[in-house]
C-alpha positions as CSV (number, residue, x, y, z in Angstrom):
1,M,-15.8,-1.2,-8.3
2,L,-16.7,1.9,-6.6
3,Q,-20.2,2.7,-6.1
4,K,-20.9,6.1,-4.6
5,K,-19.0,8.9,-2.9
6,E,-20.0,10.9,0.1
7,Q,-18.4,13.8,1.8
8,N,-17.1,13.4,5.4
9,G,-17.0,16.3,7.9
10,E,-13.5,17.3,6.7
11,G,-14.3,17.3,3.0
12,S,-12.5,14.1,2.0
13,D,-14.1,11.6,-0.3
14,V,-15.0,8.2,1.3
15,T,-16.5,5.6,-1.0
16,Y,-18.9,3.0,0.1
17,L,-20.2,-0.2,-1.5
18,P,-23.8,-0.7,-0.6
19,E,-24.3,-4.4,0.5
20,E,-27.1,-4.9,-1.9
21,H,-24.8,-4.3,-4.9
22,A,-22.0,-6.6,-3.9
23,D,-23.2,-9.5,-6.0
24,L,-24.0,-7.3,-9.0
25,D,-20.5,-5.5,-8.8
26,S,-18.9,-9.0,-8.6
27,D,-20.8,-10.1,-11.9
28,R,-19.7,-6.9,-13.5
29,N,-16.1,-7.6,-12.6
30,E,-16.2,-11.0,-14.1
31,A,-17.7,-9.7,-17.3
32,N,-14.9,-7.2,-17.5
33,G,-12.2,-10.0,-16.9
34,L,-11.3,-8.8,-13.6
35,N,-11.9,-11.8,-11.6
36,G,-9.2,-14.1,-13.1
37,G,-5.9,-15.1,-11.7
38,H,-4.6,-14.4,-8.3
39,R,-6.0,-16.2,-5.3
40,N,-3.6,-15.2,-2.4
41,G,-5.9,-15.1,0.5
42,T,-3.3,-13.6,2.8
43,L,-3.9,-10.2,1.2
44,D,-7.7,-10.2,1.6
45,Q,-8.7,-8.0,4.5
46,T,-12.1,-9.8,4.5
47,D,-10.7,-13.3,5.1
48,H,-9.9,-12.4,8.9
49,D,-13.2,-13.3,10.6
50,D,-11.5,-14.6,13.6
51,M,-11.1,-11.0,14.9
52,E,-13.4,-10.0,17.8
53,P,-16.3,-7.7,16.8
54,S,-15.0,-5.0,19.1
55,E,-11.7,-5.1,17.3
56,A,-13.3,-4.3,13.8
57,L,-15.0,-1.2,12.7
58,D,-18.6,-1.0,11.5
59,S,-18.1,-2.3,8.0
60,T,-21.4,-1.3,6.6
61,R,-20.4,2.4,6.3
62,Q,-16.8,2.1,5.7
63,K,-16.1,-0.1,2.7
64,V,-13.6,1.5,0.4
65,Y,-12.9,-0.9,-2.5
66,V,-14.0,-4.2,-3.8
67,T,-11.4,-6.6,-5.1
68,A,-11.4,-8.4,-8.4
69,R,-13.0,-11.5,-6.5
70,G,-15.8,-9.3,-5.3
71,K,-14.5,-9.0,-1.8
72,P,-15.1,-5.8,0.0
73,I,-12.2,-3.9,1.7
74,Y,-12.8,-2.0,4.8
75,P,-10.5,-0.8,7.6
76,R,-10.3,-3.3,10.6
77,T,-8.9,-1.0,13.1
78,H,-9.2,2.8,13.8
79,R,-5.6,3.3,12.8
80,Q,-6.3,1.7,9.5
81,A,-9.3,4.1,9.0
82,A,-6.9,6.9,9.8
83,Y,-4.4,5.7,7.3
84,L,-6.9,5.4,4.5
85,E,-8.2,8.9,5.3
86,S,-4.8,10.3,5.3
87,I,-3.8,8.8,1.9
88,Q,-7.1,10.3,0.5
89,K,-6.5,13.7,1.5
90,N,-2.8,14.4,2.2
91,P,-0.1,14.7,-0.4
92,V,2.2,12.6,1.5
93,T,1.5,9.8,4.0
94,I,4.2,7.8,6.0
95,C,3.1,4.7,7.6
96,L,5.4,2.8,10.3
97,G,4.3,-0.6,11.6
98,P,4.8,-4.3,11.9
99,A,4.1,-6.9,9.4
100,G,0.6,-7.8,8.9
101,T,-1.0,-4.3,9.5
102,G,-2.0,-3.8,5.9
103,K,0.5,-1.0,5.1
104,T,1.3,-2.1,1.6
105,F,-2.0,-3.6,0.6
106,L,-4.2,-0.7,1.8
107,A,-1.8,1.8,0.1
108,I,-2.3,-0.2,-3.2
109,V,-6.0,-0.3,-2.6
110,M,-6.1,3.5,-2.4
111,A,-3.8,3.8,-5.4
112,C,-6.3,1.6,-7.6
113,R,-9.3,3.5,-6.3
114,K,-7.7,6.9,-7.2
115,L,-6.9,5.5,-10.6
116,L,-10.4,4.2,-11.3
117,D,-11.9,7.2,-10.0
118,G,-9.9,9.5,-12.3
119,D,-8.1,11.2,-9.4
120,V,-4.8,10.3,-11.0
121,D,-3.7,9.1,-14.3
122,R,-1.2,6.4,-13.3
123,I,0.1,4.3,-10.4
124,I,3.7,4.1,-9.7
125,L,4.9,1.3,-7.3
126,T,8.5,1.1,-6.1
127,R,10.6,-0.6,-3.4
128,P,14.5,-0.5,-3.0
129,A,16.1,-3.7,-4.3
130,V,18.4,-4.2,-1.3
131,E,19.5,-7.7,-1.9
132,A,21.0,-6.5,-5.2
133,G,22.4,-3.5,-3.8
134,E,20.3,-1.7,-6.6
135,S,23.3,-2.5,-8.9
136,L,20.8,-4.3,-11.2
137,G,23.1,-4.0,-14.3
138,F,25.0,-7.1,-13.2
139,L,21.9,-9.3,-13.1
140,P,20.9,-11.3,-16.1
141,G,17.8,-10.4,-18.2
142,D,15.9,-7.3,-19.0
143,L,14.6,-4.8,-16.3
144,N,11.4,-6.7,-15.6
145,Q,13.4,-10.0,-15.1
146,K,16.0,-8.3,-12.9
147,V,13.4,-6.7,-10.5
148,D,10.6,-9.1,-10.3
149,P,11.8,-11.0,-7.3
150,Y,12.0,-7.8,-5.3
151,L,8.8,-6.4,-6.5
152,R,6.7,-9.7,-6.2
153,P,4.7,-8.6,-3.1
154,V,3.6,-5.5,-5.0
155,Y,2.4,-7.6,-7.9
156,D,0.4,-9.8,-5.5
157,A,-1.4,-6.8,-4.0
158,L,-2.2,-5.5,-7.5
159,Y,-3.6,-9.0,-8.7
160,E,-5.8,-9.1,-5.6
161,C,-7.2,-5.6,-6.5
162,L,-7.6,-5.7,-10.1
163,G,-7.0,-9.1,-11.3
164,M,-4.1,-10.5,-13.3
165,E,-5.3,-9.7,-16.8
166,K,-6.3,-6.2,-15.8
167,V,-3.0,-5.5,-14.1
168,H,-0.9,-6.6,-17.3
169,S,-3.1,-4.5,-19.5
170,M,-2.7,-1.4,-17.5
171,I,1.1,-2.0,-17.4
172,A,1.2,-2.3,-21.2
173,A,-0.8,1.1,-21.4
174,R,1.6,2.5,-18.9
175,K,-1.2,3.1,-16.4
176,I,0.6,1.2,-13.9
177,E,4.4,1.4,-13.6
178,I,6.5,-1.0,-11.1
179,A,10.1,-0.2,-10.9
180,P,12.9,-0.2,-8.3
181,L,13.8,2.9,-6.3
182,A,16.9,3.6,-8.2
183,Y,14.8,4.4,-11.5
184,M,12.9,7.3,-9.8
185,R,16.1,9.5,-9.8
186,G,15.7,12.6,-11.9
187,R,12.1,12.3,-12.6
188,T,9.0,14.5,-11.9
189,L,6.0,12.3,-11.0
190,N,2.8,14.3,-12.1
191,H,-0.8,13.1,-11.9
192,A,0.4,10.0,-10.0
193,M,-0.2,7.9,-7.0
194,V,3.1,6.8,-5.9
195,V,3.8,4.1,-3.4
196,L,7.1,3.2,-1.7
197,D,7.3,-0.2,-0.1
198,E,9.9,-1.3,2.4
199,A,10.8,2.2,3.1
200,Q,12.9,1.1,6.1
201,N,15.5,-0.2,3.6
202,C,16.1,3.4,2.3
203,T,19.0,5.7,3.3
204,L,18.0,9.2,4.2
205,A,19.4,10.4,1.0
206,Q,17.3,7.9,-1.0
207,L,14.1,9.1,0.8
208,K,14.9,12.7,0.1
209,M,15.4,11.9,-3.6
210,F,12.1,10.0,-3.6
211,L,10.1,12.6,-1.9
212,T,11.4,15.4,-4.0
213,R,10.0,13.5,-7.1
214,L,6.3,14.5,-6.1
215,G,4.8,16.5,-9.0
216,R,1.5,18.3,-9.7
217,N,-1.7,16.6,-8.5
218,S,0.2,13.6,-7.2
219,F,0.2,11.6,-4.0
220,M,2.7,9.7,-2.1
221,C,2.6,7.0,0.5
222,L,5.6,5.4,2.2
223,G,5.4,2.3,4.2
224,G,7.9,0.6,6.3
225,D,8.8,-1.5,9.4
226,E,11.7,-0.1,11.3
227,T,12.2,-3.6,13.1
228,Q,13.0,-5.2,9.7
229,V,15.9,-3.3,8.2
230,D,18.2,-5.1,5.9
231,L,20.7,-2.4,5.7
232,N,23.9,-2.1,7.8
233,P,23.2,-0.7,11.3
234,G,22.5,3.0,11.3
235,K,22.0,3.3,7.5
236,S,18.2,3.2,7.5
237,G,16.9,6.8,7.1
238,L,13.2,6.1,7.7
239,L,13.0,7.2,11.4
240,K,15.3,10.1,10.7
241,A,13.0,11.2,7.8
242,V,10.0,10.9,10.1
243,R,11.5,13.2,12.7
244,I,12.4,15.8,10.1
245,L,9.1,15.7,8.3
246,E,6.5,15.0,11.0
247,R,5.6,18.5,11.5
248,V,5.5,19.5,7.8
249,S,2.1,20.6,6.7
250,G,0.6,18.1,4.1
251,I,2.7,15.2,5.4
252,S,0.9,12.7,7.9
253,V,2.7,10.1,9.9
254,I,0.6,7.0,10.8
255,R,1.9,4.4,13.5
256,F,0.6,1.0,13.5
257,G,1.1,-1.3,16.6
258,K,0.8,-5.0,17.0
259,E,-2.9,-4.6,17.8
260,D,-3.4,-3.4,14.3
261,I,-2.2,-6.7,12.8
262,V,-5.0,-8.3,10.7
263,R,-3.0,-11.0,8.7
264,N,-3.3,-13.9,11.2
265,A,-4.0,-13.8,14.9
266,I,-0.7,-15.7,15.5
267,V,1.2,-12.9,13.8
268,E,0.3,-10.6,16.7
269,R,1.7,-13.1,19.1
270,I,4.9,-13.5,17.1
271,V,5.6,-9.8,17.0
272,A,4.9,-9.6,20.7
273,A,7.4,-12.4,21.4
274,F,10.2,-10.7,19.5
275,E,9.4,-7.4,21.1
276,E,9.7,-9.0,24.6
277,E,12.9,-10.6,23.6
278,E,14.3,-7.4,22.3
279,S,13.3,-5.4,25.3
280,E,15.0,-7.9,27.5
281,G,18.1,-8.0,25.5
């Protein structure tokens, strides 16, 4: 739960959780049924205490959210801080970077914050169902059963932020919508925070379709890792879209590097090893 807002020098809201209220907030969450369910520690930004102090920002003034388990969320690197600020104040934020940098999780944190603060009326989360070729009609089951395997990482992040019961009640109330990218076509998304995950697996035409869904009082965040494309060579439109849109007013591009990886210390070394191999090849 968010405790107070302050204005930074550029006029964007930054929300902090005073340390002395952390236990009280956790108790309140538990009373509201927010603490049940998900225990996936890999998503918890506060579980990475093996980082050197110089790598992490001063957390006492930059906490932006508290999870359903009462864990405070704050940026671990300067680029993460810039990413959070961009989502807060820009209509469109595009984030590029390797796995483990918090692209998806931090976007969903900000989506939950905007919804709970009343800045938007709903959250819309989407990703391309590449493995199914987005031809979901051939798969058995209803829509949820068809797309659940492709959207599971999104559910994981939501459960961490809000708790399983709260997520499902908000889905039932249509406060949260989770759907494959193909189902965005033809819509206008007003008063919403819209997050596109795995954007590197979108073609340029799909990205154009998605971005032009943006309606009144809405925000979009696109995240992708250009080194993990599942499409045929040359089909990904993410880097092309960045080149086209980077200088457009209201669109911010954030680029994470391996030094921004916070998932586990070994992940940074894995990414570095692959980068070295690819550069030699």
